[in-house]
N, C-alpha and C positions, 0 to 999 in steps of 0.2 A: 360102726359109727361113721357118720359123715365126716369129711375132712374138716369142715368148719367146726363141728362139735368137738373133734379131737383137738383142734387148735385152742378152743376155749378151755378144754380141760387142761392142756399143758400150761396155758396162761394162769389158770386157777392154781395149779400145783406150784408154780414158781412163786406166785403171790403168797400162797399159804405158808411157804417155807420162810417167809419173813418172821413168822413165829415158829419156834423150833419144831421141825418135823421129826417125829420119832414113831415108828410103827409101834403100836401098843396092843394090849389085850383088852382095851376098852370095848364095850358093846356098841357097835355102830351099825344099826340095821338099815338096809337099803332095799329098794325095789328096782329091778333091772331087767333088761332084755339082752339076749346074746344070739348071734346068728344060728348057733347049733341047738338052741332051746326054743320050745314052742310057748309063746305067750310070755307074760310077765312072771318073774320069779322073785322070791325073797332071798336076800343074801346078807353077808356081813362084810363091811368094808374093813380091810386089814390095816387099820390105822388111818389117820387123817391123810388123804391123798393116795392111799394104797389100792391094791387090787381087790377083787371080790371073791368071797367064798360062797358057793352055791349051797344054801341050806337044804334044798331038796335032794341034793346028792348025799347029804348026811342022813336025812330022814325024809323019805318020800311022802310020809303021811302029814307032814307039816302043811299048813295052808299056803297058798301061793300069793295071797295079798296081805298087806300089813294090817288092815282092819280086822280080818279074820284071825290073824296071828295074835293081835292084841286082845281080841275077845276071848282067847283061850287062857289068858292070864299067865300065872307063874308056871303052869305046865309047859307052855310053849317057850317061855323064856329060859327055862331050865335046859331044854333041848338045845337052844341056841348057845347057851353057855358051854355045854359039852362040846358042841361043834367048834367053838372058838378055841377050846383047849386041845382039840384033836389034831392040830397041825395038818389040816386038809389042804388039797391043792387050791391055789389061788389063781383065778382068772385075771389076766393082765387088764388093767383099767382101760387101756386103749381098745380092748376087744369087747367091751360091754357098753350099753347105753343106759345111763342112769335115768330112772323115772323119779318123780316126786316120791319121797318116802311114804307119804299118805296120799291116796287118790280117792275121790268121791266120799269124803267124810260126811257124816250127818250134818255137820255145821262147821263153818269157819267164822269165829267171832274175833273181833279186833278191838283194840283199845286206843283211843285218841288222847293226845296231850298227856302222855305218861312218862315223859322225861323232864326233869326239872330244867335242864339246860335248853330243851326244846320250847318250853313255856317262856323262858327268858328271851329267846330270839324273837318271839312273837309279841313280847311285852304284854302277856296275859297272866292272870293269877293261876297258881297251881291248883288243879281241881280238888275239891273236897271229897268227891266220889268218882269212881271210875266212869269214863265216858265210853260206852260200848256202841259199836256198829257192826256190820257184817259184810262179808263177801259171799258170793255164791261159790259152791264147790267147783263149778265149771271154769272158774278163773285159774285153777291150779294147773301149773305146768312143771316140768322137771328142772333140775338145777342148771342145766346147760342149754335149755330150750330158748327159742327166740321170743321176745316180747313184741307183739304186733301193735303198731300205732293205729288206733281206730280213726277212720276219716271223720267221725263225729266230734273229735277233740283236737284242739291245737295246743293243749297245755298239759302234757303228760310228764309226770314227775317221778322221782325215785324216793324210796324209803327203805332203809335196811331195818330189819326187826328180828328180835329173838322170838321164836315160835315155840309154844308149849304144846305137846301132843298128849291128849288124855289117854289113859290106859285102863281106867276102871269106871264103870257107870256110877253116877251119883246125882243126887238132888239135895239141896239144902246142906251143902258140905261145909263143915266148920273149917276155919282157917288152919286150925291145929291138925286137922285130918287131911288137908288138901293134897299134900305131896304123895299120900297113898294112892291118889287118883291120877297121878302123873306117870306116863310111860317114859318120857324124855323130852329132848329139845332138838330143834333144828334151826336152820337159817331161813329167813323169809325175806322176800322183796315185795313190799306192799306198794305196787305200782299204782299211781293215782292220777286221774284226769281232773285237774284242779278246777277247770271251768264247770264241769258237771258237779263236782263236790261242793264248790263254794258259791256258785251263782245260779246254776240250772236246777231243775227238779225240786224246786222249793227249798233249796239248800240242804235237802236230805243227802247224806253222804253216799248212800248205797250205789247208785248208778255210776258215780265217778270212781268207785273203788272196784267194780266187779266186771269190767270188760273182760272178754276172753284173753287169756295169757297174763292177767294182771296179778297173779300170785305164784311166782316161782318159789319152789321149796327144795331144800336139800343141803348137801348131797345125802346126808344120813340122818336117821333118828338116833341120836346119841342118848342112851338110857341114863336115867337120873343118877344111878349109882356110879356112872362114869364122869359125872360133872361135879367137881368139888363144891363149887358155889356158882349157881347160874346168875347170881346177882352181883358178880364181880368179874365180868368178862369184857375184854376189849371188843368194841364193835365199830365197824367202819364200812363205808361205801366209797367206791371209786368209779368215776365216769371217765372213760378213755384214759385210764391210768392216773388221773388226778384225784387226790383224796378230797371228797366233798362232805363226808360225815365222819367224825372220829370222836368217840365217847367211850363210856363204860356202862354196863348194865347196872352199876351201883347208883346211877342217876335216875332209875325208875322210881316213880312216885309210889305206885302200888306194886308190890312184889307178887310173885306167882300165887302164893297162898291166899292173899287178899283178893286177887282177881278171880280165882276159882270160887272162893266163898261168895263173892258178890254176884257173879253171873249165875251161879247155881241156885240162887233164890228164885230166878225167873225161868230157867230152862233146865232140863235134864241133860247132863253131859254123858256122852257115850264114848266107848273106846274108838280112837281115831279122830275125834274132834280136835280141831286145831285152834289155838288161841294165839293171835298175834298181839304182842305185848307193848307196842308203841315204838316210835322212832326217835332218835336223837336229833340235835340241830344240824342244819346244813342242807335242808331240802331246797330245791330250786325256786319254789314259789316265793320264798321270803328273801331271796337275794335281790340286790339292787344293781341293775335291773333284774327282774326274774329270768331264770334260765330253765328251759324245758328240754326234754329229750327229743332227739331228731333221728331220722333214719341213718343207720350206720354207726350210731353210738354203741359202746359196750359198757355194761354196768356190772361191777363186781361187788357183791355183798359178802362180808366176811365177819365171823364171830370167832373169837379165840377158842381153840379147842374143838369147835363144831365143824369148821370148814369154810369153804368159799364157794359161792355160786356165781356163775358168769352167764349173762344174758345179752345177746346181741339184739339191738333194736331194729326192726324192719318195718 
């Protein structure tokens, strides 16, 4: 791992320890690279901020990518559970490079205006129906990768979000059945070019949301059985160490079940699809005066129990 990446990881670990750090037996799936391994591999993070267990070393027949792994359903998960219980060797975190837990999904769908307190800061009504938009999968980068400021935008902003990862294919999914289609949760940074989102491109949000590097994810896909209540988690964002967003996922207008039921009326959900569930208040564009990211800034997005991602702005 590059020195800058290692520094960002150490910063993330120290910040994560503000919420109690305890190595656990929770299922925390990751994609990673290591100098002694060829290509990306699947692994298990040994607790929030811990090292990595190489799943291929336990069972070489397992897929090497998360989407293939999720596509195998409970069969693959049962192997990962056995690996977690097997007390396998742990690769030190400093010796691996974390990739996004999901890369090249079929789709990345996002929800706007989905926090009550975020609606209040804009002085707009709480939506009656979920407001969906999308990012292209090419915007996804890893949890400690750099966010690149595009020369086409002067108003790049931060947004911490809870991301849902789909684990089972479905269409017209009922809310009561929705969690059966969820693999787990991860931390997302919905980087946003406000000039392109709000004024350019006919005010369609897509281009402002989908520049390359505008969707850092990670560090792990924490399986749903390892998250007691995804709708009661502290969520925060820091820019250069200063807290700019601080809320709780209990402020979400539409919960995971409702979001899946709604969007699956229109599209088929596939294993690995990512759903960004909205951001709390504190984004830069609504500050007085507005504040935007600049070269050299460091953004930390953290969700209780899921981890922290750290992205340098370049």
